[in-house]
C-alpha positions as CSV (number, residue, x, y, z in Angstrom):
1,M,10.1,-27.3,2.1
2,G,6.4,-27.4,2.3
3,I,4.2,-25.2,0.1
4,F,3.0,-23.1,3.2
5,V,6.4,-22.7,4.6
6,Q,7.8,-21.4,0.9
7,K,4.8,-18.8,1.1
8,I,5.7,-17.6,4.6
9,D,9.4,-17.3,3.3
10,I,8.0,-15.0,0.5
11,L,5.8,-13.1,2.7
12,E,8.2,-12.5,5.6
13,N,11.2,-11.8,3.5
14,Y,9.7,-9.9,0.5
15,L,6.4,-8.6,1.5
16,F,6.3,-7.5,5.1
17,T,9.9,-6.5,4.9
18,S,11.2,-2.8,5.2
19,D,14.3,-3.6,3.6
20,K,14.4,-1.3,0.6
21,S,17.6,-2.5,-0.6
22,L,15.7,-5.6,-2.3
23,F,15.8,-5.4,-6.1
24,I,11.9,-5.1,-6.1
25,Y,12.0,-2.0,-4.0
26,Q,14.8,-0.6,-6.0
27,S,14.2,2.3,-8.8
28,Y,13.1,1.1,-12.0
29,R,15.4,1.8,-14.9
30,P,13.6,1.2,-18.3
31,N,16.4,-0.2,-20.1
32,N,17.3,-2.8,-17.5
33,S,15.7,-6.2,-17.2
34,N,12.8,-6.7,-14.6
35,N,12.3,-10.4,-14.8
36,R,12.7,-10.8,-10.8
37,A,10.1,-8.2,-10.3
38,D,7.8,-9.7,-12.8
39,K,8.5,-13.2,-11.0
40,F,7.4,-11.7,-7.8
41,V,4.3,-10.4,-9.1
42,G,3.3,-14.0,-10.2
43,E,4.3,-15.4,-7.0
44,I,2.4,-13.0,-4.7
45,L,-0.7,-13.5,-6.9
46,R,-0.5,-17.3,-6.4
47,I,-0.6,-16.6,-2.6
48,S,-4.1,-16.2,-1.6
49,I,-5.3,-13.4,0.5
50,S,-6.4,-15.9,3.2
51,D,-2.9,-17.4,3.5
52,I,-1.5,-13.9,3.9
53,V,-3.9,-13.4,6.6
54,R,-2.9,-16.8,8.3
55,C,0.7,-15.5,8.2
56,V,-0.1,-12.2,9.6
57,L,-1.8,-13.9,12.6
58,S,1.4,-15.5,13.4
59,W,3.5,-12.5,13.0
60,P,4.2,-10.8,16.5
61,Y,2.4,-7.4,17.2
62,E,4.3,-4.6,15.9
63,E,4.5,-0.9,17.8
64,I,2.2,1.6,15.5
65,Q,3.6,5.0,15.3
66,Q,1.6,8.0,13.9
67,Y,3.5,7.8,10.7
68,D,2.1,4.3,10.1
69,I,-1.3,5.4,9.7
70,V,-1.6,6.6,6.0
71,Q,-3.5,9.6,4.3
72,F,-4.8,9.8,0.8
73,S,-7.7,11.1,-1.1
74,S,-8.3,8.4,-3.7
75,F,-6.6,5.0,-3.1
76,Q,-7.1,4.5,-7.2
77,D,-4.8,7.6,-7.5
78,A,-2.1,6.5,-5.0
79,S,-1.9,3.0,-6.8
80,V,-2.9,2.3,-10.4
81,E,-3.0,5.9,-11.9
82,L,0.4,6.8,-10.2
83,I,2.3,3.9,-11.5
84,K,0.9,3.8,-14.9
85,S,1.4,7.7,-15.1
86,L,5.2,7.2,-14.0
87,K,5.7,4.3,-16.4
88,F,4.1,6.2,-19.3
89,S,6.4,9.2,-18.6
90,G,9.5,7.2,-18.8
91,N,10.2,7.2,-14.7
92,V,12.2,10.5,-15.2
93,G,11.8,11.7,-11.6
94,Y,9.1,14.1,-10.7
95,N,8.7,16.3,-7.6
96,Y,5.3,16.2,-5.4
97,V,3.8,19.3,-7.4
98,D,4.5,17.4,-10.9
99,I,2.7,14.1,-9.2
100,G,-0.1,16.3,-8.3
101,K,-0.4,17.5,-11.8
102,L,-0.2,14.2,-13.2
103,L,-3.2,13.0,-11.1
104,L,-5.3,16.1,-10.9
105,G,-4.2,18.1,-13.9
106,N,-3.4,21.9,-13.9
107,N,-6.2,23.7,-12.4
108,R,-5.3,23.6,-8.5
109,S,-3.0,25.8,-6.7
110,K,0.7,25.2,-6.4
111,V,-0.1,24.3,-2.6
112,A,-2.8,21.7,-3.4
113,L,-0.9,20.1,-6.0
114,Q,2.0,19.8,-3.5
115,K,-0.1,18.3,-0.7
116,Y,-1.7,15.9,-3.0
117,G,1.3,14.7,-4.8
118,E,3.0,14.3,-1.3
119,N,0.2,12.3,0.3
120,H,-0.3,10.0,-2.8
121,S,3.4,9.4,-3.2
122,K,3.9,8.4,0.3
123,M,0.9,6.1,0.2
124,A,2.4,4.4,-2.8
125,E,5.9,4.3,-1.2
126,A,4.6,2.6,1.8
127,I,3.0,-0.4,-0.3
128,G,6.3,-0.5,-2.5
129,L,5.2,0.9,-5.8
130,V,7.6,4.1,-5.6
131,N,10.6,5.5,-4.1
132,I,10.8,8.8,-2.7
133,N,14.6,10.2,-2.8
134,N,16.2,12.6,-0.5
135,S,17.0,15.3,-2.8
136,K,15.4,18.8,-2.7
137,P,12.9,18.8,-3.8
138,R,12.0,15.4,-3.2
139,K,12.1,13.0,-6.6
140,I,9.7,10.3,-7.1
141,Y,10.5,7.0,-9.1
142,L,8.7,3.7,-9.9
143,T,10.2,0.7,-8.2
144,N,10.9,-2.2,-10.1
145,L,7.9,-4.0,-8.4
146,G,5.7,-0.8,-9.3
147,A,6.9,-1.2,-13.1
148,A,6.1,-4.8,-13.1
149,I,2.5,-4.2,-11.8
150,A,1.8,-1.3,-14.3
151,K,1.8,-3.6,-17.1
152,V,-0.4,-6.7,-15.6
153,P,-3.7,-7.4,-17.0
154,V,-6.6,-4.9,-15.7
155,D,-8.2,-7.8,-14.0
156,C,-5.0,-8.4,-11.7
157,L,-4.2,-5.0,-10.7
158,M,-6.1,-4.5,-7.9
159,P,-5.8,-8.1,-6.6
160,V,-2.0,-7.8,-6.5
161,I,-2.3,-4.2,-5.1
162,A,-4.5,-5.7,-2.4
163,R,-1.8,-8.1,-1.4
164,L,0.6,-5.2,-1.1
165,I,-1.7,-3.4,1.5
166,F,-0.3,-6.1,4.0
167,R,3.0,-4.2,3.6
168,L,1.5,-1.7,6.1
169,R,2.1,-2.5,9.7
170,I,-1.1,-0.8,10.7
171,I,-3.1,-3.1,8.3
172,R,-1.1,-6.3,10.0
173,Y,-2.0,-4.8,13.6
174,L,-5.5,-4.4,12.6
175,F,-6.2,-7.9,11.6
176,K,-4.2,-9.4,14.3
177,R,-6.2,-7.3,16.8
178,A,-9.4,-8.2,15.2
179,S,-8.8,-12.1,15.4
180,V,-9.3,-11.8,19.1
181,G,-12.2,-9.8,19.5
182,S,-13.9,-6.5,18.5
183,I,-11.7,-3.4,18.0
184,R,-12.6,0.2,18.4
185,V,-10.4,1.8,16.0
186,K,-10.6,5.2,17.5
187,E,-9.7,4.1,21.1
188,E,-7.0,1.9,19.7
189,F,-5.3,4.8,18.2
190,N,-6.1,7.4,20.8
191,F,-2.5,8.9,20.8
192,L,-3.8,10.8,17.5
193,S,-5.8,13.9,17.9
194,E,-9.4,13.9,17.0
195,K,-8.7,15.8,13.9
196,T,-6.0,13.3,12.5
197,L,-8.2,10.4,13.3
198,Q,-11.0,11.8,11.7
199,R,-8.8,12.2,8.4
200,R,-6.9,8.7,8.7
201,I,-9.7,6.3,9.8
202,P,-11.7,6.7,6.6
203,N,-8.3,5.8,4.7
204,L,-7.9,2.7,6.9
205,K,-11.5,1.5,6.4
206,K,-10.7,1.8,2.5
207,L,-7.6,-0.2,2.6
208,I,-9.5,-2.9,4.4
209,E,-12.4,-2.7,2.1
210,V,-9.9,-3.3,-1.0
211,I,-8.7,-6.2,0.7
212,N,-12.0,-7.6,1.3
213,E,-13.3,-6.9,-2.3
214,N,-10.1,-8.9,-3.7
215,S,-10.0,-12.0,-1.3
216,E,-11.1,-15.2,-2.2
217,V,-12.8,-16.1,1.0
218,D,-15.1,-14.3,3.2
219,L,-13.3,-11.9,5.6
220,S,-16.5,-11.0,7.8
221,F,-15.0,-12.5,10.7
222,F,-12.2,-9.7,10.8
223,T,-14.2,-6.9,9.0
224,E,-17.2,-7.0,11.3
225,S,-14.8,-6.7,14.2
226,F,-13.8,-3.2,13.3
227,D,-15.8,-0.4,15.0
228,W,-15.1,2.6,12.7
229,K,-17.5,5.0,14.7
230,N,-19.7,5.7,11.5
231,N,-16.6,7.2,9.7
232,D,-17.3,7.6,5.8
233,V,-15.2,5.5,3.2
234,S,-12.9,8.0,1.2
């Protein structure tokens, strides 16, 4: 099997998949071996972002729904800070308010903490770092992958998380669309209300920025194709 074919296998069957039954996306248990997740982190870091983009371009177009367009206030909180906080706490299972407190402290209203915790937990779940169970209230747990990433060296944290952003259908869609010409993002997702677009487009722009900052090659061919309509990065 050729090296690139092996990379495609990893990307299609582990990175792009929505199958949460895979070991890496199961909830982390501190006393159990996590070697398979550790191995996956090493494997995904050895795949360049340019190879991931190359694979995305060969991937079929996917239908985008409103829930595919994520919302967060701080990508750092939705990724690095959340997984480190959960690992430090022993991954005991926190509700949205608890997550809000972990990330913001106690000096906010319960409603604000609930919303912040929910948005950032859902963002982390979308890229495979946490699981949100179906209990009432919902409980958030690190995945085996999230636990493995929480212990990698600081200089590898964002590079591996940048690769996980390609788990998002919306990101794969944007790169594929940008490969054939300019894309007016607001018009592309005009099924969303203007108010929702104002909130979500800066988040998409931030995710593209994180990928670009951690790419080993110049992605300006793609990034310059995005017309964001002067939305600020959040």
